[in-house]
Each structure stands twice: as C-alpha cells, then as structure tokens.
C-alpha positions in Angstrom: -91.6 -26.9 18.6 -90.0 -27.9 21.8 -89.7 -31.8 21.9 -90.8 -33.4 25.5 -88.2 -35.0 27.3 -88.6 -38.5 27.8 -87.6 -40.2 31.3 -87.5 -43.9 32.8 -87.9 -44.4 36.4 -86.6 -47.7 37.6 -88.4 -48.3 41.0 -90.2 -51.2 42.5 -91.6 -49.2 45.1 -95.2 -48.8 43.7 -96.2 -45.8 46.2 -92.9 -43.8 45.2 -93.2 -44.7 41.3 -96.5 -43.3 41.5 -95.4 -39.9 43.4 -92.5 -39.3 40.9 -94.9 -40.3 37.9 -97.5 -37.7 39.4 -94.9 -35.0 39.9 -93.0 -35.8 37.0 -95.5 -36.0 34.4 -96.7 -32.6 33.8 -93.4 -31.8 32.3 -91.9 -34.9 31.0 -93.0 -38.1 29.2 -92.4 -40.9 32.0 -91.7 -44.5 31.4 -92.1 -46.9 34.5 -90.2 -50.1 35.1 -90.4 -52.2 38.7 -87.7 -54.6 38.1 -84.1 -54.5 36.9 -84.7 -56.9 33.5 -88.1 -54.7 32.5 -85.7 -51.3 33.1 -82.8 -52.8 31.2 -85.2 -53.9 28.2 -86.9 -50.6 28.4 -83.5 -48.4 28.5 -82.4 -50.7 25.2 -85.4 -49.9 23.0 -86.6 -46.6 24.2 -85.2 -43.4 23.3 -84.6 -41.6 26.6 -83.3 -38.8 27.8 -82.9 -39.5 31.3 -83.1 -42.4 33.8 -83.8 -42.3 37.4 -82.8 -45.8 38.9 -83.4 -47.2 42.3 -80.3 -48.6 44.1 -82.1 -51.8 45.6 -84.4 -53.6 43.0 -85.8 -57.2 43.7 -83.9 -59.0 40.9 -80.4 -56.8 40.8 -78.7 -54.2 42.3 -78.8 -50.8 40.9 -74.7 -50.6 40.3 -75.2 -53.6 38.3 -78.2 -52.0 36.3 -76.1 -49.2 35.5 -73.0 -50.9 34.1 -75.4 -53.2 32.1 -76.9 -50.0 30.5 -73.1 -48.9 30.0 -72.2 -51.7 28.3 -74.9 -51.7 26.1 -73.5 -48.3 24.9 -76.1 -46.3 26.3 -75.1 -42.8 27.7 -78.3 -41.7 29.0 -77.5 -40.0 32.1 -78.5 -41.8 35.1 -79.6 -40.6 38.6 -79.7 -43.1 41.2 -82.0 -43.0 44.4 -80.1 -44.8 47.7 -80.8 -45.0 51.0 -77.0 -45.3 51.5 -75.0 -42.4 52.5 -71.3 -43.8 53.0 -68.5 -42.6 50.8 -67.6 -46.1 49.5 -71.2 -46.5 47.8 -71.2 -43.2 46.4 -67.8 -43.9 44.8 -69.4 -46.9 43.6 -72.0 -45.4 42.0 -70.2 -42.9 40.1 -67.7 -46.0 39.0 -70.2 -47.7 37.9 -71.6 -45.3 35.3 -74.4 -43.3 37.2 -74.0 -39.7 36.6 -75.5 -38.7 40.0 -77.2 -39.9 43.3 -80.0 -38.4 45.5 -80.0 -39.7 49.3 -83.6 -41.1 50.3 -85.6 -39.4 51.7 -85.3 -36.4 48.9 -87.4 -33.4 48.3 -89.2 -33.7 44.7 -88.0 -30.3 44.5 -84.4 -31.4 44.5 -84.7 -34.2 42.5 -86.5 -31.9 39.9 -83.2 -29.2 40.1 -80.7 -32.2 39.5 -82.7 -33.5 36.3 -82.7 -30.3 34.9 -79.3 -30.0 35.2 -78.6 -33.1 33.7 -80.9 -32.4 30.8 -79.0 -29.0 30.2 -75.7 -30.9 30.0 -76.8 -33.1 27.2 -78.8 -30.5 25.4 -76.1 -28.2 24.4 -77.1 -27.1 20.5 -74.5 -28.6 18.4 -73.0 -25.4 17.3 -72.8 -23.8 21.0 -69.6 -22.5 22.7 -69.4 -23.5 26.2 -68.0 -20.0 28.1 -66.9 -19.5 31.6 -65.0 -16.5 32.6 -62.0 -16.9 30.1 -62.0 -20.3 29.4 -63.8 -21.0 26.3 -64.6 -24.8 24.6 -65.9 -25.1 20.7 -67.4 -28.6 20.8 -67.5 -28.5 17.2 -63.8 -27.6 16.6 -62.6 -29.0 19.7 -60.8 -25.9 20.2 -59.9 -24.6 23.8 -59.1 -20.7 24.3 -57.8 -18.9 27.3 -57.3 -15.4 27.8 -57.9 -15.1 24.1 -54.9 -17.5 23.4 -55.8 -21.0 21.8 -54.3 -23.8 23.6 -53.3 -27.0 21.7 -54.6 -30.3 23.3 -54.4 -33.9 22.4 -57.7 -35.6 21.6 -58.1 -37.5 24.9 -56.9 -34.3 27.1 -59.6 -32.5 25.2 -62.4 -35.1 25.8 -61.2 -34.8 29.5 -61.5 -31.3 29.8 -64.5 -31.3 28.1 -66.2 -33.5 30.5 -64.9 -31.6 33.3 -65.9 -28.5 31.8 -69.5 -29.5 31.1 -69.9 -30.8 34.8 -67.8 -27.8 36.1 -68.1 -27.8 40.0 -69.1 -31.4 40.2 -66.6 -34.3 41.3 -66.3 -36.6 38.3 -64.6 -40.1 38.7 -61.6 -41.3 37.0 -63.8 -44.3 35.7 -66.2 -41.9 34.2 -63.6 -40.0 32.7 -62.3 -42.8 31.2 -65.3 -43.9 29.6 -66.0 -40.3 28.2 -62.5 -40.2 26.8 -61.8 -43.8 25.6 -65.5 -45.3 25.4 -67.0 -47.8 27.6 -64.9 -50.7 26.0 -61.7 -49.5 26.2 -58.6 -50.7 28.2 -56.1 -48.7 29.4 -53.4 -48.1 31.9 -54.5 -47.4 35.3 -52.5 -44.1 35.8 -53.7 -42.8 32.2 -56.3 -40.4 33.6 -53.5 -39.0 35.8 -51.2 -38.6 33.4 -53.4 -36.6 31.0 -54.8 -34.6 33.9 -51.2 -33.7 34.8 -50.6 -32.7 31.1 -53.6 -30.5 31.1 -53.0 -28.9 34.2 -49.5 -28.0 32.6 -51.5 -26.2 29.5 -54.6 -24.5 31.1 -53.1 -23.3 34.5 -50.3 -21.3 33.0 -50.5 -17.8 34.3 -52.8 -18.8 37.3 -51.9 -18.6 41.1 -54.0 -22.1 41.2 -54.8 -25.2 39.4 -58.3 -25.0 37.6 -58.2 -29.0 38.2 -58.7 -30.1 41.4 -57.9 -33.4 42.8 -61.1 -34.7 45.2 -59.5 -37.8 47.1 -61.4 -40.8 47.2 -64.1 -39.5 44.1 -61.7 -38.1 41.2 -61.4 -34.5 39.7 -63.5 -31.4 39.4 -63.1 -28.3 37.2 -63.1 -25.2 39.6 -64.5 -22.9 37.5 -68.3 -21.4 37.2 -71.2 -23.7 35.3 -70.2 -22.6 31.7 -73.2 -20.8 29.5 -73.7 -21.5 25.8 -73.0 -19.0 23.1 -74.5 -19.7 19.6 -71.8 -19.3 16.7 
C-alpha cells in the first residue's frame, strides 16, 4: 500500500491557506498552521514529508522559522513562499535551511511540481543506486563509480557529492552542504566546503573536458549532470 504523504502549510493568509488545502488535499494529507509558533510545534510533533512556509508571518520571520526547525534536527524539505525576488533574500532562504523558494504570485501547477521533486528526492529506496550518465552513486555502500571505475572518496567528500547529485542541476549553498555533510550543530572552518569541493573535482573530473561541479557565484555549487535515476539492486 502506498503511504499518503503528509504536508504542513504554515501561512497566515486564510484565503491562500484554503486555496492550497483545496489544491493539495486530493493528493496529500495537509495540516495547516497560521503562525510561526504553531507551525514550529506541529513540525516538531508531526511526522511530515514536506513543509510549505510563508516568509512573512505575524509572529516571526520565515527565515527564523526555517532555522528553528533545522536546529531541532528536523530535515523535512522546506519550500518557502516569498513575495521578495532579490538575490540576497534567495541566498538567505537557502542558508536558513530552506530547500527551495517560490515567488508570489505563483501557479499551483508550479508549486505541485516542486513538491513532487522534493518528495522524490527524499523517497529513494534504501537499496537504490543513483545513476546519471556514466556517474553512479550507491548510498548503501557509499561507493562512487565513473566510467566503470570506482572512485575513492573520504566520508565528507562523499556526503557533499551525494547532496549535489540528488539535487543535480540546482545550486546548493555552502551552508546547506555543510549541514548535510557535518550535521546542523557542527562548527567547521569557513573554507572547509571549498577545500572539499576542490578535492572532489580532482577525483571526479579526471578525463573530463569540463568540471562537473560548477561554482554559482553568490549561491554555492551545482553538479552539472542530468537528474539521476534510481536503479534497484
């Protein structure tokens, strides 16, 4: 039996909340919260698959809510709804622990598509292997294969590559990569991510005429490969 995914909408605009509930409740179990405080409480007590979070809440900024949720050790994907489009806000959203943002006004079709993407990213079977072209990652054995040859990576290098691979084609901030590889509470040197990225490039870019890991100035890094497919072993 397929388990119905559970979403939490944290939004103080009643009309928008109702519209989202009507649009999403046919496919998902949808919980709602109209304040940061109630949203954080539900995020902590419910088993959720994804959170939709408004940036401007009456009692606390959405950035603070995202950080609070991450500080609780909750890794549920967060999509932020924002009326702001400037680059600084986008960077802050990613650095706060949000996985994605969508600018108001938005189409429900786009929001649904982004929800599906993030739910797929966290729903890979535990025995699945991720494949994109000639690059293969096995999350179970933490093995990386390129051109049929195994590549030896250190633990943190593998974690960073896995995060980039799962989110292939999407720029991932240094802060998010740090949290993915070291955990939310870890304190590391500011250049540690860059050092590990350079090491990764030296290993996976052999025999390439271009680097697979590209720097996105002002945002972070992106793995320039096709979205991976799963292969059950």
